[in-house]
C-alpha positions as CSV (number, residue, x, y, z in Angstrom):
1,M,188.3,59.8,142.0
2,V,186.6,59.1,138.6
3,A,188.4,57.0,136.1
4,T,188.5,58.2,132.5
5,Q,187.0,56.1,129.8
6,Q,189.6,53.9,128.1
7,N,187.9,52.9,124.9
8,S,185.5,55.7,124.5
9,N,184.0,56.6,121.1
10,P,185.8,59.9,120.3
11,K,182.5,61.5,119.1
12,K,180.2,59.9,121.7
13,A,179.0,63.3,123.0
14,I,177.7,64.1,119.5
15,I,175.8,60.8,119.5
16,V,174.4,61.7,122.9
17,A,173.3,65.0,121.4
18,K,171.6,63.1,118.5
19,Y,169.8,60.9,121.0
20,F,168.2,64.0,122.6
21,I,167.5,65.5,119.2
22,R,165.7,62.3,118.2
23,K,163.8,62.2,121.5
24,N,162.6,65.8,120.9
25,K,161.4,64.8,117.5
26,E,159.3,62.1,119.0
27,D,158.1,64.0,122.1
28,E,158.2,67.6,120.9
29,K,159.1,69.0,124.3
30,G,161.2,71.7,122.6
31,L,164.9,71.8,122.0
32,D,167.5,74.5,121.4
33,K,171.3,74.7,121.6
34,L,171.2,75.9,125.2
35,K,168.9,73.1,126.4
36,L,170.9,70.5,124.4
37,Q,174.1,71.5,126.2
38,K,172.5,71.3,129.6
39,L,171.1,67.8,128.8
40,L,174.6,66.7,127.8
41,Y,175.9,68.0,131.1
42,Y,173.2,66.2,133.2
43,A,173.6,63.0,131.2
44,Q,177.4,63.0,132.0
45,A,176.8,63.9,135.6
46,W,174.2,61.3,136.4
47,N,176.0,58.6,134.4
48,L,179.0,59.2,136.7
49,V,176.8,58.7,139.7
50,I,174.7,55.8,138.5
51,N,177.1,53.8,136.3
52,K,180.3,55.1,138.0
53,E,181.9,56.1,134.7
54,P,181.8,58.9,132.2
55,L,179.3,58.6,129.4
56,F,181.6,60.4,126.9
57,S,185.2,61.6,126.9
58,E,184.7,65.1,125.6
59,K,185.3,67.8,128.3
60,I,182.6,70.1,129.6
61,E,183.5,73.7,130.0
62,A,181.9,76.3,132.3
63,W,180.8,79.0,129.8
64,I,178.9,82.1,130.7
65,H,175.5,80.5,130.0
66,G,176.3,77.2,131.8
67,P,178.0,73.9,131.0
68,V,179.0,73.4,127.3
69,V,180.6,70.5,125.4
70,P,182.6,72.6,122.8
71,E,182.8,69.8,120.2
72,V,179.0,69.5,120.3
73,W,178.6,73.3,120.2
74,Q,180.7,73.4,117.0
75,H,179.0,70.5,115.4
76,F,175.4,71.8,115.9
77,K,176.0,75.6,116.0
78,D,174.3,76.2,112.6
79,I,171.4,73.9,113.2
80,D,167.8,75.1,113.7
81,F,166.3,72.4,115.8
82,N,162.8,73.7,115.1
83,N,163.1,73.1,111.4
84,L,165.3,70.0,111.5
85,N,164.3,67.6,108.8
86,C,166.5,64.6,109.1
87,E,166.2,61.1,110.4
88,I,168.5,59.7,113.0
89,P,168.5,55.9,112.8
90,E,168.1,54.0,116.0
91,K,171.3,51.9,115.2
92,E,173.4,55.0,115.7
93,F,172.7,54.5,119.5
94,D,174.2,51.0,119.5
95,V,177.3,52.6,121.0
96,F,175.4,52.9,124.3
97,A,175.2,50.1,126.8
98,E,171.7,49.4,128.1
99,K,172.5,51.0,131.4
100,E,173.6,54.2,129.6
101,K,170.4,54.2,127.5
102,E,168.5,54.0,130.8
103,V,170.3,57.1,132.1
104,L,169.7,59.0,128.8
105,E,166.0,58.2,129.0
106,E,165.8,59.3,132.6
107,I,167.6,62.6,131.8
108,W,165.1,63.2,129.0
109,Q,162.1,62.5,131.3
110,V,163.4,64.6,134.2
111,Y,165.1,67.5,132.5
112,G,163.6,67.4,129.0
113,K,160.4,69.2,130.0
114,Y,162.3,72.4,130.9
115,D,163.6,75.0,128.5
116,G,167.2,76.0,128.1
117,E,166.9,79.2,130.2
118,Y,165.5,77.3,133.2
119,L,168.3,74.7,132.9
120,E,170.8,77.5,132.7
121,V,169.6,78.9,136.0
122,L,169.6,75.4,137.5
123,T,173.2,74.7,136.5
124,H,174.3,78.2,137.7
125,N,173.0,77.3,141.2
126,E,175.0,74.1,141.4
127,T,178.5,73.6,142.7
128,P,180.3,72.0,139.7
129,W,179.7,75.0,137.4
130,Q,180.3,77.5,140.3
131,E,183.6,75.8,141.2
132,A,184.8,75.9,137.5
133,R,184.0,79.6,137.3
134,R,185.4,80.6,140.7
135,G,187.1,84.0,140.4
136,L,185.4,84.9,137.1
137,A,183.0,87.7,136.4
138,D,179.5,86.7,135.4
139,N,180.1,88.0,131.9
140,Q,183.6,86.7,131.5
141,S,184.3,84.0,128.9
142,S,185.9,80.8,130.2
143,Q,187.2,77.5,128.9
144,N,187.6,76.2,132.4
145,E,186.7,72.5,132.6
146,I,184.0,71.3,134.9
147,S,185.7,68.3,136.5
148,L,184.2,64.8,136.5
149,D,185.1,64.5,140.2
150,S,183.2,67.7,141.0
151,M,180.1,66.4,139.1
152,Q,180.3,63.0,140.7
153,R,180.7,64.3,144.2
154,Y,177.9,66.9,143.9
155,Y,175.3,64.7,142.3
156,S,176.1,61.7,144.5
157,A,175.4,63.8,147.5
158,K,172.2,65.1,145.9
159,R,171.2,61.5,145.3
160,E,171.9,60.5,148.9
161,V,169.8,63.4,150.2
162,S,166.9,62.5,148.0
163,E,167.1,58.8,149.0
164,T,166.9,59.7,152.7
165,K,163.7,61.7,152.3
């Protein structure tokens, strides 16, 4: 069972999103709203496995096109990431522990090279999203939460399999 964060920054998911926006500005791997949401999902999932705690407190919902953090969606819904002309200062990421920054960097290296559509297909083929959408039609809207326990179980098992190879 995953414990919830006690003293979490209430807007930490937005700061995680800004981290990936800044990384994309540096690396120019391409970023859109779909990809950003999937990166948030994978950051949360892998932080649960590696650091044994949630990275942020905002919930992740199982929307039609994959996992979404609604607060982040609302915050960035009108942003064109291809023409984004703002500086995000490094000090904004001081809310992250070093071990969290390591997870974020790893997520960017592993998943950042893919586009949003590929990541959507990937999440659709994974148990946490599937469990949260059980009983729903493919085109049916949902606000069902993807549970932290489901993410931690699934990705912990995935990690164990990869370590035994």
